[in-house]
C-alpha positions as CSV (number, residue, x, y, z in Angstrom):
1,X,20.4,23.4,-26.3
2,X,20.7,21.6,-29.6
3,X,21.5,18.2,-27.8
4,X,18.2,18.9,-25.6
5,X,16.2,19.9,-28.9
6,X,17.5,16.6,-30.0
7,X,16.4,14.4,-27.4
8,X,12.9,15.9,-27.2
9,X,13.0,15.0,-31.3
10,X,14.1,11.6,-30.4
11,X,11.2,11.3,-27.6
12,X,8.7,12.4,-29.9
13,X,9.6,10.1,-32.2
14,X,9.2,7.2,-29.8
15,X,6.2,8.3,-28.6
16,X,4.3,8.9,-31.7
17,X,5.6,4.8,-32.3
18,X,4.3,3.6,-29.2
19,X,1.0,5.9,-28.8
20,X,0.1,3.8,-32.4
21,X,-2.5,1.8,-30.9
22,X,-4.2,4.6,-29.4
23,X,-5.9,5.2,-32.7
24,X,-6.4,1.5,-33.3
25,X,-8.3,1.4,-29.9
26,X,-10.3,4.4,-30.5
27,X,-11.5,2.9,-33.9
28,X,-13.1,0.0,-32.2
29,X,-14.7,1.7,-29.5
30,X,-16.3,4.0,-31.9
31,X,-17.7,1.0,-33.2
32,X,-19.8,0.4,-30.3
33,X,-19.9,4.3,-28.6
34,X,-21.4,6.7,-30.5
35,X,-20.2,10.6,-29.7
36,X,-18.9,9.9,-26.2
37,X,-15.3,11.4,-27.3
38,X,-14.5,12.8,-24.3
39,X,-15.2,10.2,-22.0
40,X,-13.4,7.6,-23.9
41,X,-10.4,10.1,-23.7
42,X,-10.7,10.5,-20.1
43,X,-10.7,6.7,-19.7
44,X,-7.4,6.5,-21.5
45,X,-6.1,9.1,-20.0
46,X,-6.7,7.5,-16.3
47,X,-5.8,3.7,-17.7
48,X,-2.1,5.3,-19.1
49,X,-1.9,7.8,-16.2
50,X,-2.3,4.6,-13.5
51,X,-5.3,6.5,-12.2
52,X,-8.8,5.8,-11.4
53,X,-11.7,7.2,-12.8
54,X,-15.1,8.9,-11.3
55,X,-17.9,9.4,-14.3
56,X,-21.0,11.1,-13.3
57,X,-24.1,11.0,-15.6
58,X,-27.6,10.0,-15.5
59,X,-28.0,6.3,-16.3
60,X,-28.0,5.6,-20.0
61,X,-25.4,7.4,-21.1
62,X,-23.1,4.3,-22.1
63,X,-21.0,4.5,-19.3
64,X,-20.6,1.1,-18.7
65,X,-21.0,-0.1,-22.1
66,X,-17.7,2.4,-22.5
67,X,-15.7,0.8,-20.2
68,X,-17.0,-3.3,-21.2
69,X,-15.6,-2.2,-24.6
70,X,-12.6,-0.6,-23.4
71,X,-11.6,-3.9,-21.4
72,X,-12.9,-6.4,-24.8
73,X,-10.5,-3.8,-26.8
74,X,-7.4,-4.6,-24.6
75,X,-8.2,-8.1,-23.6
76,X,-7.9,-7.5,-19.9
77,X,-10.2,-9.0,-17.4
78,X,-13.4,-6.8,-16.4
79,X,-15.8,-7.2,-13.4
80,X,-18.9,-4.9,-12.5
81,X,-19.8,-4.4,-8.9
82,X,-23.6,-3.0,-8.9
83,X,-23.5,-0.8,-5.6
84,X,-26.5,-1.2,-3.2
85,X,-27.3,-0.4,0.4
86,X,-26.9,-3.9,1.6
87,X,-23.5,-4.5,0.2
88,X,-20.5,-5.8,2.8
89,X,-16.9,-4.9,2.1
90,X,-16.4,-9.0,1.8
91,X,-18.8,-8.9,-1.3
92,X,-15.9,-6.6,-2.9
93,X,-13.2,-7.8,-2.0
94,X,-14.1,-11.4,-0.9
95,X,-14.0,-13.5,2.2
96,X,-12.4,-16.6,4.0
97,X,-14.7,-19.8,3.7
98,X,-14.6,-22.9,5.7
99,X,-14.0,-26.2,3.9
100,X,-15.4,-29.0,6.0
101,X,-13.6,-31.9,3.9
102,X,-10.1,-30.2,4.5
103,X,-11.0,-29.1,8.0
104,X,-9.6,-25.3,7.0
105,X,-10.5,-22.1,5.4
106,X,-10.1,-20.9,2.0
107,X,-10.1,-17.7,0.7
108,X,-12.5,-16.6,-1.9
109,X,-11.7,-13.7,-3.8
110,X,-14.1,-11.3,-4.3
111,X,-15.1,-8.9,-7.6
112,X,-12.2,-6.5,-7.1
113,X,-9.9,-9.1,-8.6
114,X,-10.1,-7.8,-11.8
115,X,-8.1,-5.6,-14.5
116,X,-10.9,-3.1,-14.7
117,X,-13.4,-2.7,-12.3
118,X,-16.6,-1.1,-12.8
119,X,-18.2,0.5,-9.2
120,X,-21.8,1.0,-10.6
121,X,-23.3,4.1,-8.4
122,X,-20.8,4.3,-5.9
123,X,-22.9,6.4,-3.9
124,X,-25.5,4.1,-3.2
125,X,-23.3,1.9,-0.9
126,X,-22.4,3.1,3.0
127,X,-19.4,4.8,3.7
128,X,-17.8,1.0,5.0
129,X,-17.8,-0.8,1.6
130,X,-16.8,2.5,-0.3
131,X,-13.9,2.9,2.3
132,X,-12.8,-1.1,1.4
133,X,-12.7,-0.1,-2.5
134,X,-11.0,2.9,-2.1
135,X,-8.2,1.4,0.2
136,X,-7.9,-1.1,-2.7
137,X,-7.6,1.8,-5.2
138,X,-4.8,3.4,-3.1
139,X,-2.8,0.2,-2.0
140,X,-3.2,-1.9,-4.8
141,X,-3.4,-4.6,-2.8
142,X,-6.3,-6.4,-0.4
143,X,-6.0,-8.2,2.6
144,X,-8.5,-11.1,3.3
145,X,-8.1,-12.9,6.5
146,X,-4.4,-12.6,7.1
147,X,-3.3,-13.0,3.6
148,X,-2.2,-10.1,1.2
149,X,-2.6,-10.2,-2.3
150,X,-1.6,-7.7,-4.6
151,X,-3.8,-6.7,-7.4
152,X,-2.6,-7.6,-10.8
153,X,-1.5,-4.5,-13.0
154,X,-3.4,-2.7,-15.4
155,X,-5.8,-2.4,-12.6
156,X,-8.1,0.4,-12.8
157,X,-11.3,1.5,-10.7
158,X,-14.2,3.1,-12.8
159,X,-17.1,4.5,-10.1
160,X,-20.5,5.9,-11.8
161,X,-22.3,8.0,-9.8
162,X,-25.8,9.5,-10.7
163,X,-26.1,13.1,-10.2
164,X,-30.1,13.1,-10.0
165,X,-30.8,10.6,-7.3
166,X,-30.0,12.2,-4.0
167,X,-32.3,10.2,-1.6
168,X,-30.9,6.7,-0.3
169,X,-27.0,7.8,-1.2
170,X,-24.1,8.0,0.8
171,X,-22.3,10.8,-0.8
172,X,-18.2,10.3,-1.0
173,X,-16.3,12.3,1.4
174,X,-13.9,14.3,0.3
175,X,-10.8,12.3,1.5
176,X,-11.8,9.4,-0.7
177,X,-13.0,11.6,-4.1
178,X,-9.3,12.8,-3.8
179,X,-8.0,9.4,-4.5
180,X,-9.6,9.7,-8.4
181,X,-7.6,11.1,-10.5
182,X,-10.4,12.2,-12.8
183,X,-13.7,13.0,-12.0
184,X,-15.7,13.4,-15.7
185,X,-18.9,15.0,-16.1
186,X,-21.1,13.2,-18.8
187,X,-23.8,14.9,-20.8
188,X,-26.5,13.6,-23.0
189,X,-25.5,13.2,-26.9
190,X,-26.6,15.1,-29.6
191,X,-29.8,14.3,-31.9
192,X,-27.6,13.0,-34.9
193,X,-25.4,10.9,-32.3
194,X,-28.6,9.5,-30.6
195,X,-29.6,8.8,-34.2
196,X,-26.8,6.4,-34.6
197,X,-27.2,5.0,-31.6
198,X,-30.4,4.0,-32.0
199,X,-29.4,2.5,-35.7
200,X,-26.5,0.5,-34.0
201,X,-28.7,-0.8,-31.1
202,X,-30.8,-2.6,-33.3
203,X,-28.0,-4.0,-35.2
204,X,-27.8,-7.6,-35.1
205,X,-24.0,-7.5,-34.7
206,X,-23.7,-5.0,-32.2
207,X,-21.3,-4.7,-29.6
208,X,-18.5,-7.3,-31.1
209,X,-15.3,-5.5,-30.8
210,X,-11.7,-6.6,-32.0
211,X,-8.8,-6.7,-29.4
212,X,-6.3,-4.5,-30.5
213,X,-3.4,-4.4,-27.9
214,X,-3.1,-6.0,-24.4
215,X,-1.5,-5.7,-20.8
216,X,2.1,-5.7,-22.5
217,X,1.0,-2.4,-24.4
218,X,-0.9,-0.5,-21.6
219,X,1.9,-1.1,-19.3
220,X,4.9,-0.5,-21.8
221,X,2.6,2.8,-22.6
222,X,2.3,3.8,-18.9
223,X,6.3,4.0,-18.6
224,X,6.2,5.7,-21.8
225,X,4.0,8.5,-20.4
226,X,6.0,9.0,-17.5
227,X,9.2,9.9,-19.6
228,X,7.1,12.4,-21.8
229,X,8.8,16.1,-21.4
230,X,7.3,18.6,-19.4
231,X,9.0,22.4,-19.7
232,X,9.6,24.2,-16.3
233,X,7.4,27.2,-17.5
234,X,4.4,24.1,-17.9
235,X,5.4,22.8,-14.5
236,X,4.9,26.4,-13.4
237,X,1.7,26.9,-15.1
238,X,0.4,23.7,-13.1
239,X,1.5,24.4,-9.6
240,X,0.0,28.1,-10.3
241,X,-3.1,26.5,-11.3
242,X,-3.4,24.3,-8.2
243,X,-2.1,26.9,-5.7
244,X,-4.8,29.8,-6.6
245,X,-7.5,27.0,-5.8
246,X,-5.9,27.3,-2.0
247,X,-4.7,31.0,-2.1
248,X,-6.9,32.9,-4.8
249,X,-5.8,36.1,-3.4
250,X,-2.2,35.9,-4.4
251,X,-3.1,35.6,-8.0
252,X,-5.5,38.8,-7.9
253,X,-8.2,36.7,-7.5
254,X,-10.0,38.0,-4.3
255,X,-13.6,37.5,-5.3
256,X,-13.1,33.6,-5.1
257,X,-11.6,34.0,-1.5
258,X,-15.2,33.8,0.1
259,X,-16.7,30.7,-2.2
260,X,-13.2,28.3,-1.8
261,X,-13.9,26.1,1.6
262,X,-10.6,24.3,0.8
263,X,-8.3,24.1,-2.2
264,X,-6.8,21.0,-4.2
265,X,-4.2,18.8,-2.2
266,X,-0.8,18.6,-3.6
267,X,-2.5,15.1,-5.4
268,X,-4.3,17.9,-7.9
269,X,-0.6,19.0,-8.6
270,X,0.6,15.3,-9.3
271,X,-2.6,14.1,-11.1
272,X,-2.6,17.2,-13.1
273,X,0.9,16.6,-14.3
274,X,0.7,12.9,-15.0
275,X,-2.8,13.5,-17.0
276,X,-1.4,16.5,-18.9
277,X,1.4,13.9,-20.4
278,X,-1.3,10.8,-21.0
279,X,-3.3,13.6,-23.0
280,X,-0.2,14.3,-25.2
281,X,0.4,10.9,-25.5
282,X,-3.0,10.1,-26.7
283,X,-1.9,12.9,-29.0
284,X,0.9,11.3,-30.0
285,X,3.4,13.8,-29.0
286,X,6.6,13.5,-26.8
287,X,6.3,16.8,-24.9
288,X,3.4,18.7,-22.8
289,X,2.1,21.8,-24.3
290,X,-0.4,24.1,-22.5
291,X,-3.6,22.7,-24.3
292,X,-3.0,19.5,-22.5
293,X,-3.2,21.4,-19.3
294,X,-6.5,23.3,-20.5
295,X,-7.9,19.8,-21.6
296,X,-7.6,18.0,-18.6
297,X,-8.1,20.6,-15.9
298,X,-11.7,20.4,-15.0
299,X,-11.7,16.7,-14.9
300,X,-8.6,16.9,-12.5
301,X,-9.4,19.5,-10.2
302,X,-13.8,19.5,-10.4
303,X,-13.8,17.3,-7.1
304,X,-10.7,18.6,-5.2
305,X,-12.3,22.0,-4.6
306,X,-14.6,22.7,-1.4
307,X,-17.3,25.2,-1.6
308,X,-18.5,27.4,0.6
309,X,-22.1,28.0,2.0
310,X,-21.9,31.3,0.0
311,X,-20.6,29.7,-3.0
312,X,-23.6,27.4,-2.7
313,X,-26.4,30.0,-2.3
314,X,-24.8,32.0,-5.0
315,X,-24.8,28.6,-7.3
316,X,-21.3,28.6,-8.1
317,X,-19.9,25.6,-9.1
318,X,-16.2,24.4,-8.8
319,X,-16.2,24.6,-12.6
320,X,-16.5,28.3,-12.1
321,X,-14.1,28.9,-10.3
322,X,-11.9,26.7,-12.1
323,X,-12.3,28.7,-15.6
324,X,-12.0,31.8,-13.3
325,X,-8.5,30.6,-12.1
326,X,-7.1,29.5,-15.8
327,X,-8.5,32.7,-17.2
328,X,-6.6,34.9,-15.1
329,X,-3.0,33.1,-15.1
330,X,-0.9,33.7,-17.8
331,X,-0.3,30.8,-20.4
332,X,3.5,30.1,-21.0
Protein backbone atom coordinates (compact mmCIF):
# COMPACT_ATOMS: atom_id res chain seq x y z
CA UNK A 1 0.00 0.00 0.00
CA UNK A 2 2.77 2.45 0.95
CA UNK A 3 4.26 1.99 -2.53
CA UNK A 4 0.94 3.13 -4.08
CA UNK A 5 0.84 6.15 -1.77
CA UNK A 6 4.38 7.13 -2.84
CA UNK A 7 3.33 6.80 -6.48
CA UNK A 8 0.30 9.03 -5.97
CA UNK A 9 2.47 11.55 -4.13
CA UNK A 10 4.97 11.62 -7.02
CA UNK A 11 2.13 11.90 -9.54
CA UNK A 12 0.61 14.73 -7.53
CA UNK A 13 3.92 16.65 -7.62
CA UNK A 14 4.22 16.06 -11.36
CA UNK A 15 0.69 17.30 -12.03
CA UNK A 16 1.26 20.37 -9.83
CA UNK A 17 4.25 21.25 -11.99
CA UNK A 18 2.62 20.54 -15.35
CA UNK A 19 -0.59 22.41 -14.54
CA UNK A 20 1.19 25.61 -13.51
CA UNK A 21 0.37 27.29 -16.82
CA UNK A 22 -3.38 26.95 -16.10
CA UNK A 23 -3.25 29.74 -13.51
CA UNK A 24 -1.37 32.01 -15.90
CA UNK A 25 -3.86 31.20 -18.62
CA UNK A 26 -6.85 32.02 -16.45
CA UNK A 27 -5.23 35.29 -15.38
CA UNK A 28 -4.79 36.33 -19.02
CA UNK A 29 -8.34 35.37 -19.95
CA UNK A 30 -9.73 37.25 -16.95
CA UNK A 31 -8.19 40.44 -18.27
CA UNK A 32 -10.71 40.26 -21.10
CA UNK A 33 -13.57 38.13 -19.78
CA UNK A 34 -15.27 39.10 -16.57
CA UNK A 35 -17.09 36.62 -14.38
CA UNK A 36 -17.62 33.69 -16.72
CA UNK A 37 -15.35 31.43 -14.64
CA UNK A 38 -17.50 28.37 -15.12
CA UNK A 39 -17.45 28.75 -18.91
CA UNK A 40 -13.66 29.22 -18.94
CA UNK A 41 -13.17 26.14 -16.75
CA UNK A 42 -15.38 24.12 -19.07
CA UNK A 43 -13.46 25.27 -22.14
CA UNK A 44 -10.23 24.15 -20.46
CA UNK A 45 -11.73 20.80 -19.42
CA UNK A 46 -12.83 20.10 -23.01
CA UNK A 47 -9.42 21.15 -24.33
CA UNK A 48 -7.48 19.02 -21.82
CA UNK A 49 -9.84 16.07 -22.26
CA UNK A 50 -9.45 16.15 -26.05
CA UNK A 51 -13.16 16.81 -26.35
CA UNK A 52 -15.52 19.32 -27.95
CA UNK A 53 -17.93 21.65 -26.23
CA UNK A 54 -21.43 22.95 -26.91
CA UNK A 55 -22.21 26.31 -25.31
CA UNK A 56 -25.80 27.37 -24.91
CA UNK A 57 -26.74 30.89 -23.98
CA UNK A 58 -28.39 34.02 -25.33
CA UNK A 59 -26.27 36.24 -27.62
CA UNK A 60 -23.90 38.73 -26.02
CA UNK A 61 -22.57 36.57 -23.17
CA UNK A 62 -18.96 36.65 -24.46
CA UNK A 63 -18.99 33.09 -25.81
CA UNK A 64 -17.12 34.04 -28.98
CA UNK A 65 -14.83 36.41 -27.12
CA UNK A 66 -13.90 33.74 -24.54
CA UNK A 67 -12.93 31.25 -27.22
CA UNK A 68 -10.99 33.82 -29.24
CA UNK A 69 -9.16 34.96 -26.09
CA UNK A 70 -8.28 31.39 -25.17
CA UNK A 71 -6.88 30.83 -28.68
CA UNK A 72 -4.80 34.04 -28.43
CA UNK A 73 -3.40 33.15 -25.01
CA UNK A 74 -2.47 29.66 -26.25
CA UNK A 75 -0.94 30.79 -29.53
CA UNK A 76 -3.08 28.45 -31.64
CA UNK A 77 -4.95 29.05 -34.88
CA UNK A 78 -8.61 30.00 -34.63
CA UNK A 79 -11.43 30.14 -37.15
CA UNK A 80 -15.05 31.09 -36.84
CA UNK A 81 -17.88 29.73 -38.96
CA UNK A 82 -21.20 31.52 -38.78
CA UNK A 83 -23.82 28.85 -39.42
CA UNK A 84 -26.67 29.93 -41.71
CA UNK A 85 -29.46 28.00 -43.45
CA UNK A 86 -27.74 28.31 -46.86
CA UNK A 87 -24.36 26.95 -45.71
CA UNK A 88 -22.96 23.93 -47.59
CA UNK A 89 -20.61 21.20 -46.28
CA UNK A 90 -17.91 22.51 -48.67
CA UNK A 91 -18.08 25.90 -46.89
CA UNK A 92 -16.76 24.13 -43.79
CA UNK A 93 -14.39 21.43 -44.95
CA UNK A 94 -13.23 22.93 -48.26
CA UNK A 95 -13.53 21.89 -51.86
CA UNK A 96 -11.71 21.15 -55.12
CA UNK A 97 -11.06 24.12 -57.40
CA UNK A 98 -10.09 23.80 -61.04
CA UNK A 99 -6.79 25.45 -61.91
CA UNK A 100 -6.97 26.43 -65.59
CA UNK A 101 -3.23 27.17 -65.97
CA UNK A 102 -2.19 23.76 -64.70
CA UNK A 103 -5.26 21.98 -66.06
CA UNK A 104 -5.98 20.15 -62.80
CA UNK A 105 -8.06 20.31 -59.64
CA UNK A 106 -6.53 21.77 -56.47
CA UNK A 107 -7.67 21.45 -52.89
CA UNK A 108 -8.89 24.60 -51.22
CA UNK A 109 -9.09 23.90 -47.49
CA UNK A 110 -12.02 25.21 -45.48
CA UNK A 111 -12.14 26.91 -42.05
CA UNK A 112 -12.26 23.52 -40.26
CA UNK A 113 -8.45 23.47 -40.68
CA UNK A 114 -7.67 25.35 -37.48
CA UNK A 115 -6.86 24.34 -33.90
CA UNK A 116 -9.96 25.97 -32.43
CA UNK A 117 -13.05 26.07 -34.62
CA UNK A 118 -15.97 28.13 -33.42
CA UNK A 119 -19.24 26.92 -34.94
CA UNK A 120 -21.49 29.85 -34.19
CA UNK A 121 -25.21 29.06 -33.90
CA UNK A 122 -24.78 25.48 -35.03
CA UNK A 123 -28.54 24.92 -34.92
CA UNK A 124 -29.06 27.38 -37.80
CA UNK A 125 -27.56 25.12 -40.45
CA UNK A 126 -29.21 22.09 -42.08
CA UNK A 127 -28.39 18.52 -41.08
CA UNK A 128 -25.97 17.96 -43.99
CA UNK A 129 -23.69 20.75 -42.77
CA UNK A 130 -23.96 19.71 -39.14
CA UNK A 131 -22.98 16.15 -40.00
CA UNK A 132 -19.95 17.32 -42.03
CA UNK A 133 -18.73 19.19 -38.96
CA UNK A 134 -19.52 16.35 -36.58
CA UNK A 135 -17.73 13.83 -38.78
CA UNK A 136 -14.60 15.97 -38.67
CA UNK A 137 -14.99 16.19 -34.87
CA UNK A 138 -15.27 12.44 -34.53
CA UNK A 139 -12.69 11.28 -37.08
CA UNK A 140 -10.32 14.24 -36.68
CA UNK A 141 -9.80 14.10 -40.39
CA UNK A 142 -11.46 15.51 -43.50
CA UNK A 143 -11.87 14.06 -46.98
CA UNK A 144 -11.88 16.45 -49.96
CA UNK A 145 -12.24 14.72 -53.32
CA UNK A 146 -10.18 11.56 -52.97
CA UNK A 147 -7.67 13.00 -50.50
CA UNK A 148 -7.88 12.63 -46.74
CA UNK A 149 -6.31 15.24 -44.48
CA UNK A 150 -5.57 14.77 -40.79
CA UNK A 151 -6.62 17.74 -38.65
CA UNK A 152 -3.77 19.18 -36.63
CA UNK A 153 -3.88 18.64 -32.86
CA UNK A 154 -4.94 20.27 -30.63
CA UNK A 155 -8.24 20.32 -32.52
CA UNK A 156 -11.34 21.45 -30.68
CA UNK A 157 -14.78 22.44 -31.89
CA UNK A 158 -16.70 24.95 -29.80
CA UNK A 159 -20.27 25.15 -30.98
CA UNK A 160 -22.75 27.71 -29.72
CA UNK A 161 -26.50 27.59 -29.83
CA UNK A 162 -29.08 30.16 -28.92
CA UNK A 163 -31.83 28.66 -26.73
CA UNK A 164 -34.35 31.40 -27.45
CA UNK A 165 -34.98 31.31 -31.18
CA UNK A 166 -36.42 28.02 -32.24
CA UNK A 167 -37.85 29.32 -35.49
CA UNK A 168 -35.77 28.58 -38.54
CA UNK A 169 -33.40 26.39 -36.55
CA UNK A 170 -32.44 22.77 -36.99
CA UNK A 171 -32.06 21.14 -33.58
CA UNK A 172 -29.05 18.82 -33.33
CA UNK A 173 -30.07 15.14 -33.33
CA UNK A 174 -29.32 13.27 -30.10
CA UNK A 175 -26.70 11.05 -31.74
CA UNK A 176 -24.84 14.18 -32.77
CA UNK A 177 -25.02 16.09 -29.49
CA UNK A 178 -23.52 12.94 -27.95
CA UNK A 179 -20.26 13.81 -29.79
CA UNK A 180 -19.83 16.82 -27.53
CA UNK A 181 -17.94 16.05 -24.36
CA UNK A 182 -19.71 18.89 -22.53
CA UNK A 183 -22.80 20.99 -22.94
CA UNK A 184 -22.52 24.12 -20.86
CA UNK A 185 -25.37 26.51 -20.21
CA UNK A 186 -24.25 30.09 -19.72
CA UNK A 187 -26.22 32.59 -17.71
CA UNK A 188 -26.21 36.37 -17.47
CA UNK A 189 -23.49 38.09 -15.42
CA UNK A 190 -24.50 39.66 -12.10
CA UNK A 191 -24.63 43.42 -11.72
CA UNK A 192 -21.12 43.90 -10.35
CA UNK A 193 -19.64 41.80 -13.15
CA UNK A 194 -21.63 43.68 -15.74
CA UNK A 195 -20.32 46.98 -14.38
CA UNK A 196 -16.76 45.71 -14.92
CA UNK A 197 -17.67 44.46 -18.41
CA UNK A 198 -18.95 47.90 -19.35
CA UNK A 199 -15.80 49.58 -18.01
CA UNK A 200 -13.50 47.13 -19.78
CA UNK A 201 -15.23 47.56 -23.10
CA UNK A 202 -14.83 51.32 -22.99
CA UNK A 203 -11.08 50.91 -22.47
CA UNK A 204 -8.83 51.41 -25.53
CA UNK A 205 -6.50 48.50 -24.72
CA UNK A 206 -9.32 46.04 -24.27
CA UNK A 207 -8.85 42.56 -25.69
CA UNK A 208 -5.06 42.32 -25.78
CA UNK A 209 -3.71 39.15 -24.16
CA UNK A 210 -0.23 37.71 -23.78
CA UNK A 211 0.62 34.25 -25.03
CA UNK A 212 1.28 32.05 -22.00
CA UNK A 213 1.53 28.58 -23.54
CA UNK A 214 1.58 26.82 -26.89
CA UNK A 215 0.59 23.60 -28.63
CA UNK A 216 3.35 21.63 -26.94
CA UNK A 217 2.10 22.49 -23.45
CA UNK A 218 -1.46 21.55 -24.39
CA UNK A 219 -0.45 18.16 -25.82
CA UNK A 220 1.77 17.49 -22.80
CA UNK A 221 -1.04 18.50 -20.42
CA UNK A 222 -3.44 16.17 -22.26
CA UNK A 223 -1.08 13.26 -21.68
CA UNK A 224 -0.76 14.21 -18.00
CA UNK A 225 -4.57 14.31 -17.63
CA UNK A 226 -4.81 10.69 -18.77
CA UNK A 227 -2.31 9.69 -16.07
CA UNK A 228 -4.31 11.20 -13.20
CA UNK A 229 -5.22 8.54 -10.65
CA UNK A 230 -8.84 7.53 -10.23
CA UNK A 231 -9.74 5.21 -7.35
CA UNK A 232 -11.91 2.15 -8.21
CA UNK A 233 -14.54 3.47 -5.74
CA UNK A 234 -14.83 6.71 -7.74
CA UNK A 235 -14.92 4.73 -10.98
CA UNK A 236 -17.83 2.76 -9.54
CA UNK A 237 -19.52 6.02 -8.48
CA UNK A 238 -19.32 7.30 -12.08
CA UNK A 239 -20.77 4.04 -13.42
CA UNK A 240 -23.59 4.12 -10.88
CA UNK A 241 -24.56 7.67 -11.91
CA UNK A 242 -24.61 6.75 -15.60
CA UNK A 243 -26.44 3.44 -15.05
CA UNK A 244 -29.05 5.23 -12.92
CA UNK A 245 -29.95 7.29 -16.03
CA UNK A 246 -30.74 4.00 -17.79
CA UNK A 247 -32.24 1.90 -14.98
CA UNK A 248 -33.41 4.35 -12.31
CA UNK A 249 -35.58 1.68 -10.64
CA UNK A 250 -32.45 -0.31 -9.69
CA UNK A 251 -31.26 2.64 -7.65
CA UNK A 252 -34.49 3.26 -5.76
CA UNK A 253 -35.54 6.02 -8.19
CA UNK A 254 -38.73 4.43 -9.61
CA UNK A 255 -40.32 7.87 -9.99
CA UNK A 256 -37.79 8.74 -12.73
CA UNK A 257 -38.63 5.72 -14.89
CA UNK A 258 -41.61 7.32 -16.72
CA UNK A 259 -39.63 10.56 -17.27
CA UNK A 260 -36.57 9.13 -19.05
CA UNK A 261 -36.90 8.06 -22.70
CA UNK A 262 -33.28 6.88 -22.84
CA UNK A 263 -30.24 7.20 -20.61
CA UNK A 264 -26.62 8.20 -21.23
CA UNK A 265 -24.56 6.07 -23.62
CA UNK A 266 -21.11 4.60 -22.78
CA UNK A 267 -19.71 7.90 -24.10
CA UNK A 268 -21.29 9.41 -20.99
CA UNK A 269 -19.18 7.21 -18.68
CA UNK A 270 -15.99 7.78 -20.69
CA UNK A 271 -16.46 11.55 -20.82
CA UNK A 272 -17.46 11.80 -17.17
CA UNK A 273 -14.22 10.02 -16.24
CA UNK A 274 -12.03 12.16 -18.51
CA UNK A 275 -13.75 15.41 -17.52
CA UNK A 276 -13.30 14.54 -13.82
CA UNK A 277 -9.58 13.97 -14.44
CA UNK A 278 -9.31 17.26 -16.34
CA UNK A 279 -11.08 19.02 -13.47
CA UNK A 280 -8.53 17.55 -11.05
CA UNK A 281 -5.73 18.78 -13.35
CA UNK A 282 -7.14 22.33 -13.41
CA UNK A 283 -7.20 22.19 -9.61
CA UNK A 284 -3.59 20.98 -9.69
CA UNK A 285 -4.24 17.56 -8.21
CA UNK A 286 -2.89 14.18 -9.34
CA UNK A 287 -5.99 12.22 -8.27
CA UNK A 288 -9.76 12.48 -8.72
CA UNK A 289 -12.03 13.25 -5.76
CA UNK A 290 -15.86 13.00 -5.75
CA UNK A 291 -16.10 16.82 -6.03
CA UNK A 292 -14.49 16.60 -9.47
CA UNK A 293 -17.25 14.27 -10.62
CA UNK A 294 -19.99 16.43 -9.08
CA UNK A 295 -18.51 19.55 -10.64
CA UNK A 296 -18.77 18.26 -14.22
CA UNK A 297 -21.67 15.78 -14.03
CA UNK A 298 -24.34 18.21 -15.30
CA UNK A 299 -22.24 19.37 -18.25
CA UNK A 300 -21.35 15.84 -19.28
CA UNK A 301 -24.82 14.32 -18.95
CA UNK A 302 -27.38 17.06 -19.59
CA UNK A 303 -27.41 16.42 -23.36
CA UNK A 304 -27.22 12.63 -23.11
CA UNK A 305 -30.57 11.92 -21.43
CA UNK A 306 -33.78 11.80 -23.45
CA UNK A 307 -36.99 13.03 -21.86
CA UNK A 308 -40.43 11.49 -22.36
CA UNK A 309 -43.53 13.52 -23.24
CA UNK A 310 -44.58 13.07 -19.65
CA UNK A 311 -41.39 14.78 -18.41
CA UNK A 312 -41.91 17.64 -20.85
CA UNK A 313 -45.53 18.01 -19.80
CA UNK A 314 -44.40 18.26 -16.19
CA UNK A 315 -41.59 20.68 -17.11
CA UNK A 316 -38.95 18.31 -15.80
CA UNK A 317 -35.47 19.04 -17.20
CA UNK A 318 -32.50 16.71 -17.62
CA UNK A 319 -30.78 18.71 -14.86
CA UNK A 320 -33.62 17.83 -12.47
CA UNK A 321 -33.08 14.17 -13.26
CA UNK A 322 -29.29 14.37 -12.83
CA UNK A 323 -29.66 16.21 -9.51
CA UNK A 324 -32.11 13.56 -8.26
CA UNK A 325 -29.70 10.78 -9.22
CA UNK A 326 -26.69 12.50 -7.68
CA UNK A 327 -28.71 13.18 -4.52
CA UNK A 328 -29.57 9.51 -4.21
CA UNK A 329 -26.29 7.73 -4.97
CA UNK A 330 -23.91 7.54 -2.03
CA UNK A 331 -20.73 9.57 -2.48
CA UNK A 332 -17.63 7.39 -1.92
